[in-house]
C-alpha positions in Angstrom: 74.3 76.0 101.2 75.7 78.4 103.3 74.7 82.3 102.0 76.6 85.4 103.1 74.7 88.9 103.3 71.2 87.6 104.8 70.4 89.7 107.8 66.3 89.7 107.8 63.1 88.0 106.9 63.1 90.2 103.6 66.5 88.5 102.7 65.0 85.2 103.2 62.1 85.8 101.3 64.4 87.0 98.5 66.8 83.8 98.4 63.7 81.3 98.9 61.7 83.2 95.9 64.9 83.2 93.5 65.4 79.4 94.4 62.3 78.3 93.6 62.3 80.0 90.5 65.1 77.7 89.1 63.5 74.9 86.9 64.1 71.6 88.7 63.9 73.2 92.3 61.3 71.1 94.5 61.9 72.7 98.0 63.8 75.4 99.2 64.0 75.8 103.0 65.6 79.0 103.5 66.9 80.5 106.9 69.2 83.5 107.8 72.6 82.5 106.5 71.8 79.2 104.7 69.3 77.1 102.5 68.5 73.4 102.3 67.3 72.9 98.4 65.9 69.6 97.0 66.4 69.8 93.5 66.3 67.4 90.2 70.0 67.3 89.5 69.2 66.5 85.7 67.4 69.8 85.6 68.9 71.6 87.8 72.9 72.5 88.6 74.5 73.5 91.9 75.9 76.5 89.5 72.4 77.4 88.5 71.5 77.9 92.4 74.5 79.7 92.9 73.8 82.0 90.2 70.0 82.5 91.5 71.5 83.5 94.9 73.9 86.0 93.5 71.1 87.5 91.0 69.1 88.2 94.4 71.8 90.1 95.8 73.6 87.4 98.1 76.5 85.0 97.6 76.8 81.3 98.2 80.1 80.5 100.6 79.8 76.9 100.9 77.5 74.4 99.1 77.4 70.6 99.4 
């Protein structure tokens, strides 16, 4: 997923923690501007991932 508003290591950490806190997320590889998330689609949804990123103060601009 593409994420806007990230500009530093603190941002990466905040988004990583937010995504990993979602039940069903197995791994989140976060870099400035993007994240690759491996999750159980039975437990977690893309909408929940978007919501977690938004709660951390950032915006998902595109999700596959």
